[in-house]
N, C-alpha and C positions, 0 to 999 in steps of 0.2 A: 504493499499499501506508501502510496508517494506521501508524504507528507507536502501541505500546502506552505505558500513561504508565510508565513502570520506563525506557523504551529512551531518558537521557538520555542526555546528550554533552557536555561542556565543550571550551571553546574559549579560547586565549591566544596572541597577543597578543607579542613583545617589538620592540624596538627602539632603537637606540645611538645616546645623544643625548651631543651637545657642551657643552659651557655651557649647559644646559639647551634647548638646539636638536635635533629628531629628524635624522639626518645619519644614517643604516641600518636601514632595518626591510626587509620583507616585499616589496614593491612594490620600493623599490632592490634588492633582492635578485632580484628576477625582473627588471632592467634587466642587470644586470652581466649573468647568466646566458642572456639573449637576445643581446645581445653577441659572445658565450663562441662560441652556435650560431651568429649569422646573417656576424661579419663585419664588422655594418654597428648603427654609428648608426640611421640609418635605417628600417634594420629592423626591429630593436629595437624602435624609439620605435613603431614600427605591429603589432607582435603583442603589446602589451602596452597598445595605445589611450591612446599620450600619443601629445602632438607634438616632432614632433626637436625645436623650441628645449628644449623641461619636461626630454628626454630632459638636451642637453647639459648642461642647465643641475645635472640632478641631476649629474653625475660631475662640473662642475670644485668643483663646491658639496662633493662629500667631496670629491674628490682635496685639497680647501686646510682641510679641515676632518679630518681626519682625519692629512692629511701627509702621504698617501702620493700614488705617480701608480699609478693603475687603471686606464688605457683609450690604445694606445699607436693614435694617427689617423696616416690616410695620406691628404691629398686626393685630391679627386678629380683624372681625366688620362684619357688614352688609354684606362690600365686597371681606371679606376672608383680609385673613393678605396676606405679601411675600417676597422675598428678591429678590436685585439684585446684582447683584456685581459693584462698585465702578472706577472710570475710573484706581485708583491706583492697583486694583486689577486685572482690564484690562492688562494696561501694566505692571503687575509680569508679569503674567501668556501666553505673548507676550513674554518674555524679558528668563525665565525660557524653553518653548517648544522653541526656538532658541538654549541658552542655547544645554541642550536634544540631539536637531539632532544633531549640533558641536559634543558633548561629542558621539553620538555612532555612528557619520557616520567618526570615526579619531579609534574609537572602530572598527568596520568594517573590516575598512584601513589594519589595524591593523594584525586586525587574519590573514587577504586573505595572505596577506604579509609574517607570519611567519609558517601560519601552510600551505599554499596552495599556498602560493611560491616555496617555499623548501628553504625561508632564514632563518637564523638562527639572534640570539640576540646579 
């Protein structure tokens, strides 16, 4: 189906930086959500199409830079390993999602006002 010329949308991307370096954004949110869903860093990494090593490095980097423990890990063994999000990670994700939703809502309203409402800034 073809889009009409006036069927335009806006997209925005946000992330959190510490000392000018990105530490958290959409991709890392997906990683934490996948860990929460699967109970496994390895399975989460596969789900979002990154290596286990990269996922592990992201987690270590986020924990160090944000100063909070995000994932509790259990080494493999007879019953296998696992990973669960900490309460701090769940709280952080909740706040991030809220911030992301608020920013997207603002951007959508502003876009409609400027590009579809005929108003100028």
